[in-house]
C-alpha positions in Angstrom: -27.4 -27.6 29.8 -30.7 -26.8 28.2 -30.7 -23.3 29.6 -27.2 -22.7 28.1 -28.4 -24.0 24.7 -31.4 -21.7 24.9 -29.3 -18.7 25.7 -26.9 -19.4 22.8 -29.7 -20.0 20.4 -31.5 -16.8 21.5 -28.2 -14.9 21.1 -27.6 -16.3 17.6 -31.2 -15.4 16.5 -30.9 -11.8 17.9 -27.5 -11.3 16.3 -28.8 -12.6 13.0 -31.8 -10.3 13.1 -29.6 -7.3 13.9 -27.2 -8.3 11.2 -29.9 -8.7 8.7 -31.3 -5.2 9.3 -27.8 -3.6 9.2 -26.6 -5.1 6.0 -27.2 -3.6 2.6 -28.5 -6.0 0.0 -26.1 -7.1 -2.7 -27.0 -7.0 -6.3 -24.1 -8.8 -8.0 -23.9 -12.6 -8.5 -21.9 -14.2 -5.8 -19.5 -16.0 -8.1 -15.8 -16.2 -8.7 -16.4 -14.8 -12.1 -18.2 -11.7 -10.8 -15.5 -11.1 -8.2 -12.8 -11.5 -10.9 -14.6 -9.1 -13.2 -14.9 -6.5 -10.5 -11.2 -6.8 -9.7 -9.8 -6.6 -13.2 -10.8 -2.9 -13.6 -8.2 -2.1 -11.0 -5.3 -3.6 -13.0 -2.7 -0.9 -13.6 -5.0 1.8 -12.1 -4.2 4.3 -9.5 -6.7 3.3 -6.8 -8.2 5.9 -4.5 -9.0 4.2 -1.2 -10.6 5.3 2.1 -9.6 2.4 4.3 -6.8 1.7 6.7 -5.0 -0.7 4.4 -3.3 0.0 1.1 -4.8 -1.6 -2.0 -1.8 -4.0 -2.0 -2.6 -5.1 1.6 -6.2 -5.6 0.7 -5.4 -7.7 -2.3 -2.9 -9.7 -0.3 -5.5 -10.3 2.5 -8.1 -11.4 0.0 -5.7 -13.7 -1.8 -4.7 -15.3 1.5 -8.4 -15.9 2.3 -8.9 -17.7 -1.0 -5.7 -19.7 -0.6 -6.5 -20.7 2.9 -9.9 -22.2 1.8 -7.8 -24.7 -0.1 -4.8 -25.2 2.2 -6.3 -24.5 5.7 -6.6 -21.4 7.8 -3.8 -20.9 10.3 -6.3 -20.6 13.3 -10.0 -21.3 13.7 -12.8 -20.3 16.0 -14.2 -23.1 18.2 -16.5 -25.7 16.7 -19.3 -24.3 18.9 -18.7 -20.8 17.4 -18.5 -22.1 13.9 -21.8 -24.1 14.3 -23.7 -21.3 15.9 -22.6 -17.7 15.4 -20.4 -18.4 12.4 -23.0 -20.4 10.6 -25.7 -17.8 11.4 -23.5 -15.0 10.2 -22.8 -16.8 6.9 -26.5 -17.5 6.4 -27.4 -13.9 6.9 -24.7 -12.7 4.6 -25.6 -15.2 1.9 -29.3 -14.4 2.2 -28.6 -10.7 1.8 -26.0 -11.2 -0.9 -23.5 -9.0 1.0 -21.3 -9.1 4.0 -20.0 -6.4 6.3 -17.0 -6.9 8.5 -14.1 -4.9 9.9 -12.0 -4.1 6.8 -8.7 -4.1 8.7 -9.4 -7.3 10.6 -6.6 -9.8 9.9 -7.2 -13.5 9.3 -6.4 -15.1 12.7 -2.9 -16.5 12.8 -1.9 -15.1 9.4 1.4 -13.3 9.1 1.4 -9.6 9.1 0.6 -7.9 5.8 3.4 -6.2 4.0 3.3 -2.5 4.4 5.1 -1.7 1.1 3.7 -4.3 -1.2 3.3 -3.9 -4.9 -0.3 -3.2 -5.8 -0.3 -5.0 -9.3 1.7 -8.0 -7.9 -0.8 -8.4 -5.1 -3.7 -8.1 -7.5 -2.1 -10.7 -9.8 -1.8 -13.0 -6.8 -5.4 -12.5 -5.9 -6.6 -13.1 -9.5 -4.4 -16.2 -9.7 -5.8 -17.5 -6.3 -9.4 -17.0 -7.6 -8.6 -18.9 -10.8 -7.0 -21.7 -8.8 -10.0 -21.9 -6.5 -12.4 -21.9 -9.5 -10.6 -25.0 -11.0 -9.8 -26.6 -7.6 -11.3 -30.1 -7.2 -9.7 -31.1 -3.9 -11.2 -31.0 -0.5 -11.9 -27.5 0.8 -10.8 -26.7 4.4 -13.2 -25.2 6.9 -13.5 -21.5 7.1 -12.0 -20.1 10.3 -15.4 -18.6 11.4 -18.1 -20.2 9.2 -16.9 -23.8 9.4 -17.4 -26.3 6.6 -18.6 -24.8 3.4 -19.1 -26.5 0.0 -17.6 -25.0 -3.1 -20.5 -22.8 -4.1 -20.8 -21.5 -0.5 -17.1 -20.7 -0.4 -17.3 -19.0 -3.9 -20.1 -16.8 -2.5 -18.1 -16.1 0.7 -15.0 -15.1 -1.4 -17.2 -12.9 -3.7 -18.9 -11.2 -0.8 -15.4 -10.7 0.9 -14.1 -9.1 -2.3 -17.1 -6.9 -2.8 -17.0 -5.7 0.9 -13.4 -4.6 0.6 -14.0 -2.9 -2.8 -16.4 -0.6 -1.1 -13.4 1.4 0.0 -11.9 1.6 -3.6 -12.5 3.8 -6.6 -10.4 3.5 -9.8 
């Protein structure tokens, strides 16, 4: 059992070091307010995007992530994953102030994203979910990959998630 723990620990450290080197450093505050400010400039705008999802799909995906932090994610990685690789990934992202992930990766277990969604309606949903999260005083649900996060950690995770997706947008 000790050998397995050593292998897992070594893998987590190696993955964390590789992730650290590959990530750009973020320069924005990792807050709900900073994410909201970045999103509001897209209200009513024709968005140029380079990704595989439409802006409406991105906004819907981001809104779901925020909502699931309050209601529970449909599926989760194992407790072992969350406490090792998931926790290490979050720690690296938070330390760098930025995250990088596959920008067309769906939330595990979530319904398919609408292919013909309304961009402004989806953005409104996202902004509403961020405001609801900001004033939320209930118990937060574990992140499907990172595990249990407190409110400031979840706020940082949501902000990094928004900023990562916005790298594919220009107004």
